[in-house]
N, C-alpha and C positions, 0 to 999 in steps of 0.2 A: 431625575438623576438615577443613574443605573446602580443598583445595589449588587455588589459582588461578594463572593465568599472570600475568606482571608487568603486562600491560596488556590486559585482556580485550576492551576496546572496539575495539582495532585488529586483533584476530585474526579474519579473515574467511576462509571457504573461497574458493578461486579462482573467478573468473568467466570463462568458463562452468564450471560445476560439473557435469560429466557424470555423476559418481557419484551426486550428489543427484538428478539427473533420473531415472536408472535406478531409484533407491530409491522415488521418487515414483510411477513407473509400476507397480512391484511392489506398493506400498502401496495404490494405487487399485484394483488387481485384487482385493486382499484385502478392502477395505472395501465394494466395490460391492454385494455380496450382502446383508450385514446392513443397509446403509443403504437398500436397495431395499424392505425390509420395514417401514420406518418411514413412516408416512403424512404426509410433509411436504406442505404445501399447494402450494408452488412457484408462487405467484401471479405473481411477477415473471418467472419462467421462461416461464410460459404467456402472459403479456401482452406482454412485451418481445421475446422471442426466438423462440418457436415459432409455427407457423401455426394451432395448435389450442389451445383452441376459440375464440379471439378474433381470428380472422384480420384483420378489418377494423380492429381497434384497433391492431395491431402497428405499422403504418406510422407512427403518430404518434410512436412512441418511438425508432425507429431512429436519428434524428439525434443523440440523446444520446451515441451511441458513434461512434468514428472509423469511416470507411467500409470499412475492411478487416475489421472484427470480424464482422459478420453474414454476408457472403458467403463468407468464407474461414476465419477462425479457428474459428467456432462451427458451421460447416456440418456437420461430421461428427456433432455431437450433435443439432442441430436437425432433421436428416433422419431421426432415430429417432423412435419413438413418444414423446410428451412426457415421460411419467414414467420411461421408460427413460433418456432423455437426462438427466433431472433426477438420477436415481440415480448415473449416471456422473459428472456434474458435481460432485455433493456428495462422491463418493468421491475425486475429484481434489483438491477443496478440503481435505478432511480430511488426505489424504496429504501434500499440499504443506505445510500448517501444521505437521504433526508432524515431517516429515523436516527441514524447514528449521530448526525450533526445536532439534531434536536435533543437527543439523549445526553450528549456531552454538555450542551449548553445548560440543561436543567440541573445537572450535577455541579457544573462550574459556577453557575449564577442562579441558585435556587429561588431567588426573590425577583428575578427579572425574566418574564416571558418574552419581552421585546427582544432580548439578545438571542433567544432561541429562534424566534420567528425570522428576525433579520438574517441570522446565520443560514437558515434553510433557504431563504430567498436568494441570498448571495450565491449559495452552492448551485442552485438551479440556473442562475444567470451567468455563471462562468462558462467559458467555452469547453472546458475539459469533459464534462459529462456528455456533451453533444458530440464531441470527437469519438467517445467510446460508443455511443449509440449508433453513429454513422458507420463506424468500423465493424461493430458487432463483436467487441472484445469482452473478455471475461474477468476483468480486474476486480469486479465486485466480490469475487470469491475470497480475495484476501480480507476484505472487511467483514464478510460473513464468518470467516474463520476467526477473526479477531473477537467478534461478538460472542462466539461460542467456545473460546478457549477454556480448557485444554482439549476438549473433544473435537473442536473444529480445526485441529492442527493440519489435517490433510487439505482443508480448504485454504488455510493461511499460507501453506507452502505450495499451493497450486501454481502461484506466480513466485517461484523460488527466489528470484533476484530482488523481489520486493518484500515478501512476507517473512523471510528468514530473520530479518532484523528485528521485527516485532517480537519474535520468539525469545529474544534476549531480555525481555522485561522481568523474568523471574526464573529462579532455579527450576521450579516445577515445569515451566514451558520449555526450557532448554532440554530437560530430560525427556519430555514428550517428543520434542523434535528429533532428538538423538535416537529415540526408540523407533520412530517412524523411518528415519534415515537408514538405520541398521536393518530394520525389517525389509525395507524396499530393496536394499542391496542383496539380501538373501533371496528375495523372490525374483527380482528382475535383473540382477547382475549390476555391473558398474555403469548404470545409466547416466550419472552426472557427467561423465566424460563425453557421452554422446550428446547430451544437452549443451555442454560447453562448446563442442564442435559446431553444433547447429546454430549457435548464437555468435560465433566468431566469423567475421568476414573471410571468405575464401581468398580475397585479395585485400590485405590490410590497407593498402593504399587507396582502396575504393569501397569504403563501407556503405551501409545503407545511408542515404542522404540525411535522414532525420535522426539517426542514432545519436544519443546524447551521453552514453556512458564514457568512462575515462579512456576507452579505446579511441575515441575521437577528440575528447576535450583535453587529454593529457594526464599523466600520472600525478601531477601536482594536485589535481582535484581529488584523487583518491586519497592522497596524504591528508588533505584538508578534512575529508570525510572521516578518516581514522581519528584525527584529533577531535572532531565534533563528537564522534561515537564514544570516545573515552570519557568525555564530560557530559554524557547524556544520562538522565535518570531513568526511572522505570516507565516512562511515558512511551507507549507504543508508537505514536505518531512521530515523536521526535527521533526515536530510534530508526524509523523508516526514512525520515528526512535525511538523517546523517548517512544512512545506508545507500541512498540513491547516489551519493557522491563516490561510494566505494564500488558499487556494482558496475562491471564493465559493460553491461548491456541494459540500457534504459531508453525507452521511447517516450516522447512527450506525453502521450495519453496515460502512461503509468502513474503520473503524478495525481491522477484523479483520487487515489486512495488517501491523499493528504487533505482533501477538501473538508472532512469533518473537523479539522482544526479551526474552521470558521465558527464552530460552536463553542470553542474553548477560549475565545478572546472577546474583548469589549467591542462595541460597535465601531469605534474609530479604527481599531486594528483589523476588524473584519473588512472595512472599506479598503485598507491598504492591501490585505491579502487578495481580495477580490480583484483589485486593479492589476496586481502583479500576475494573477493567473492568466491574463490575456497575453502575457509575454510568450506563451507557448505557441502562439500563432506565428511568431517570427521564424523559428527554425523550420517550420513546415513550408512557409512561403519563400523564405530566403535562408537556404541551408549553408550557413557559414559557422566557423568556430565562434565568432563574435556573438551571433544571435543565440547560439546554444549557451554560451557563458551567461549572457543576459537573462535567458529564461531560467537558469539555475538559481537566480535570486529568489524565486518563489520558495523552493524547499529550504533555502537558507533562512528566509524570513519566518517560515513555519517553525523552524528550529529555535530561532531567536525569540519570537513573540510568544511562544508557549512555554518558555523557560521559567522556572520558579524564581531563579535569581542568577544573574550572569556575573556578579562580582567574583573576581578570582578567589577571594577568601571563602565565599560561599560554595563555589564549585569544588574547591579542594576539601571542604569540610562535609559535603553532602555524602552520606553513606550509601545513597542509592545510585550514584554514578557507576558506569561500567568499570571505571578505573578503581574506585574504592571497593566495589564488590569483588573485583578480581584480586586485589591485594589482600582482602579479607580471606578469600578462599585459599590463596597461597599460604597465608599465615596459619590457617587452620590445618592444612595438609602438613606444613612444616612441624607444627606443634604435635600433631598426631603421630608422625612417623620418624621425625628426626630430633625432636627436642629431648634433651637429656634430663630435664627437670621432672 
């Protein structure tokens, strides 16, 4: 019988979690050799990030990412031979996913190693990490940033459409994100507009075939995401899950950052999330509105299954939800500046 803590969804490792970061570094060193022998294509890595072999093409895609990503965060990898950098990137991604999943499970279920082990195995056996490995994408930066908050804020926001939602988990992280945003505007100008233009289809009637943001699924899903966000507590993964409904630009592989949720739930729920993670194959093979909507059941289930309590009375009473924290802030501002008492 699986022993769980009283409230798994509120048991998080401390942030920053330097022990997890050390484990990720060690894991990446162990994974890099076997992953380097697998012939991943790495098309996104070659086209978006390195100067070989598509040097003239790269410049078109840099505005998709914040201006500190290419020249600073990724420089140690992009300065290496392309496939060497790809192997290291994939090793970091796999290590980050497995360590964070295991870490969440040990905090959520401290008396059950089986939950941690099964969570890691389910993560490895989902299609999402292998999509990221094949593409050579950098979504693991978001999770690395999450592990090292608040100092990892530049990493968390490297994938701005994903990481920004996790920054809403505390006032501290909101202030760090705001400081980074203001500083970047001073240094690089109004780059978010350029990034938005780069992720908006030139022909709205003909977007990228696997694009899953509300640009293609419809505004109703953004409204659903706003409702979910208002009733989300300080849980970074639940904030990201709700945020994926709100972000206009989402690709199927972006949902890889939600996989550590498999360490936060019991074995039966792990099995459910694992099965639903395969839905992301649908919009890649059959790009229709219906397949995209079906695939979005995965982030919805992450949000639901990791919730501490979904009863309306509990949601309304929870002081950690975005709604109640916002109302509290408004009351504090009112009392400070407008109250006559």
